[in-house]
N, C-alpha and C positions, 0 to 999 in steps of 0.2 A: 822188233820195234822197241824203242827205249821206253822205260817205265814212265818217264816224265810225259811223253807224248800220249801214252796210254791213259794216264790220269787226266790229262787235259781233255782228251776226247770223251772220256767217261763223264767228266764234270759238265761239259757242254751238253751231253745227252741228258743228264739228269736235270739240267736247267731248261731242256727243250730249246736250246739256242742254235737253231739251224744257221742263222747268219754268221755266228762265230765259227761254226764248223766249216762253212763255205769259205770264210776268210782264211782259215788255217789251210784248207785244201788248196786254195789259190796260191798261197805262199809256198807250200810244198811243191806244187806243180812248177812254179817259177824257179825254185831252187833246183829241181830236177832238170829243167831245161838248161840252166846255167852249168850244172855239173857235166852235162853231155858235151859242153864246149870247152871244158878244162883241158889244158895242155900242160905238159911238164911233170905231171903226177898221174898215178893210176887211180881214178875216182870210182872204181868198181864197187868197193865196199860202201862208200857213201851213197852211190846210186842205189844199191840194194836196200840200204837202210831207209832212204827217202821213199823208195817204191813201196816198201812194207807199210810205212806211215800213211802214204796215200791210200793204199788198199784199206787200211783200218778206218780211215776217215770216211771213205766211200761206203764201207759197211755200216758205219754209224749213221750216215745220212740216209741210207736205205731203211735202217731200223726206224728212224724218226718219220720217214715217209709212210711207213706202215703203222705208225702210232704206238710203237713198242718202246717205251722209255724206261721200263723196269730193267735194272741192271742185270738181273738174272737172265733176261731175254736177250741181252746185248753181248755179243762176242766180238770185241774189237781186236783181240789178240790174233796174231797169225797162227793158223792151225798147226804150223810146223814147230812152234815154240814149246 
């Protein structure tokens, strides 16, 4: 996941802004849907990147649902990084 998306997600978690996280998630899901329809190039790398971002956003939303907004309790990074 890109550092910029990681910072955005962490920022929204600190602000406890579930609506903003859900908007980012909806945008990334639409982007992923569009990438699956791309022809003429190999979108595998972009699909992988967006999928990692979606997973991080979903983890952040789950943390907010549990009421854990402390950054130390939040792990938005992919465990493979």
